C-alpha positions as CSV (number, residue, x, y, z in Angstrom):
1,M,4.1,22.6,-19.9
2,S,6.6,20.2,-18.6
3,V,6.0,17.4,-16.1
4,N,8.4,16.7,-13.4
5,L,9.1,13.0,-13.7
6,D,10.1,12.6,-10.0
7,D,6.8,14.2,-8.8
8,L,4.9,11.8,-11.3
9,K,6.7,8.8,-10.1
10,R,6.2,9.7,-6.5
11,F,2.4,10.2,-7.4
12,V,2.2,6.7,-9.1
13,E,4.0,5.0,-6.2
14,E,1.5,6.4,-3.7
15,K,-1.4,5.4,-5.7
16,I,0.0,1.8,-6.0
17,A,0.6,1.7,-2.2
18,Q,-3.0,3.0,-1.6
19,C,-4.4,0.2,-4.0
20,K,-2.3,-2.5,-2.3
21,K,-3.7,-1.5,1.1
22,E,-7.3,-1.7,-0.4
23,L,-6.5,-5.0,-1.9
24,E,-5.3,-6.3,1.4
25,I,-8.5,-5.4,3.1
26,Y,-10.6,-7.1,0.3
27,E,-8.4,-10.2,0.5
28,Y,-9.0,-10.3,4.4
29,F,-12.7,-10.2,3.9
30,L,-12.6,-12.8,1.3
31,S,-10.5,-15.1,3.6
32,L,-13.0,-14.6,6.4
33,I,-15.8,-15.5,4.0
34,E,-14.0,-18.6,2.6
35,T,-13.1,-19.9,6.1
36,G,-16.7,-19.4,7.3
37,E,-15.6,-16.8,10.0
38,L,-17.9,-14.3,8.3
39,K,-21.4,-15.4,7.6
40,P,-24.3,-13.3,6.1
41,T,-26.5,-12.2,8.9
42,S,-28.3,-9.1,9.9
43,K,-27.5,-9.7,13.6
44,V,-24.5,-8.0,15.2
45,S,-22.1,-9.3,17.9
46,K,-22.7,-8.7,21.5
47,G,-19.4,-7.2,21.9
48,L,-15.7,-7.6,21.2
49,N,-12.5,-6.3,22.8
50,E,-9.3,-6.2,20.8
51,V,-5.7,-4.9,21.2
52,V,-3.6,-3.1,18.7
53,K,0.1,-3.9,19.0
54,S,3.0,-2.1,17.7
55,P,5.6,-4.1,15.5
56,K,7.7,-4.4,18.7
57,G,4.7,-6.1,20.4
58,E,3.8,-3.2,22.7
59,V,0.0,-2.6,23.1
60,V,-0.8,0.7,21.5
61,A,-4.5,0.8,21.8
62,D,-7.7,-1.1,22.9
63,I,-10.6,-1.3,20.8
64,Y,-14.0,-2.0,22.4
65,Y,-17.0,-2.9,20.1
66,Y,-20.3,-3.0,21.7
67,P,-22.8,-2.3,18.9
68,P,-23.7,0.3,17.9
69,K,-20.6,1.8,19.4
70,V,-16.8,1.5,18.9
71,K,-14.3,3.0,21.3
72,I,-10.6,3.1,20.6
73,I,-8.6,4.2,23.5
74,L,-4.8,4.7,23.1
75,R,-2.8,3.3,26.0
76,K,-0.1,6.0,26.3
77,R,0.3,9.5,25.5
78,T,1.7,9.7,22.0
79,K,2.2,12.8,19.9
80,V,0.5,12.1,16.7
81,P,1.7,13.9,13.7
82,K,-0.8,16.0,11.7
83,Q,-0.4,13.7,8.6
84,V,-1.4,10.7,10.7
85,M,-4.4,12.6,12.2
86,N,-5.4,13.5,8.6
87,V,-5.2,9.8,7.6
88,I,-7.4,8.8,10.6
89,E,-9.8,11.5,9.7
90,R,-10.0,10.6,6.1
91,I,-10.8,7.0,7.0
92,L,-13.6,8.0,9.3
93,V,-15.0,10.5,6.9
94,T,-15.1,7.9,4.1
95,E,-17.0,5.5,6.4
96,K,-19.3,8.4,7.4
97,N,-20.3,8.9,3.9
98,D,-20.5,5.1,3.1
99,D,-22.1,3.6,6.1
100,K,-23.5,6.6,7.9
101,I,-21.5,6.5,11.0
102,D,-20.8,9.3,13.5
103,Y,-17.4,9.7,15.1
104,S,-15.5,11.9,17.4
105,L,-11.8,12.3,18.2
106,S,-10.6,13.1,21.6
107,A,-7.3,14.9,21.7
108,D,-5.2,17.4,23.8
109,E,-3.4,19.5,21.3
110,D,-1.7,16.9,19.1
111,V,-1.9,13.9,21.6
112,L,-4.8,11.6,20.4
113,K,-6.5,9.9,23.4
114,E,-9.7,8.3,22.1
115,I,-11.8,7.7,19.0
116,T,-15.5,7.1,19.5
117,I,-17.6,5.8,16.6
118,D,-21.4,5.6,16.7
119,N,-24.0,3.9,14.5
120,V,-21.9,0.9,13.6
121,T,-24.7,-1.1,12.3
122,N,-23.1,-4.5,11.8
123,D,-20.0,-6.6,12.1
124,I,-19.0,-5.9,8.5
125,V,-18.9,-2.1,9.0
126,Y,-16.9,-2.7,12.4
127,L,-14.4,-5.0,10.4
128,K,-14.0,-2.5,7.6
129,I,-13.3,0.4,10.1
130,A,-11.0,-1.7,12.2
131,S,-9.0,-3.0,9.3
132,A,-8.4,0.4,8.0
133,L,-7.5,1.9,11.4
134,K,-5.3,-0.8,12.8
135,P,-2.3,-0.5,10.4
136,V,-2.3,3.3,11.1
137,L,-2.5,2.7,15.0
138,E,0.2,0.1,14.9
139,R,2.7,2.7,13.7
140,L,2.1,5.2,16.5
């Protein structure tokens, strides 16, 4: 059985990219801890509104976090490729398994309108979800 070196190389490069993204998330959490912005507590914030911007500076989505619910509303009608929807779904399924969240995606055909996430029990869970979804949403 022969191995196609191009396929193997592509696989390894994809794994490296995934690991780098995960490393960025952990480095971000570490920086929050070191600067004192993230403190151990069982309390959750009273609410938070954020915007997600594209690399061009256009506002792509609004994130509303009012525990225990997160709502992400896309600003404009954008056709979302199936691969991107799969990435979003995979992020949310992972969090569902890890942190027992519930979520729903609101879409018309392949136009994503809104993501609703329930049972976000604390700020750390919110930060984990937001830091995973923001890079994906920024590219829409």
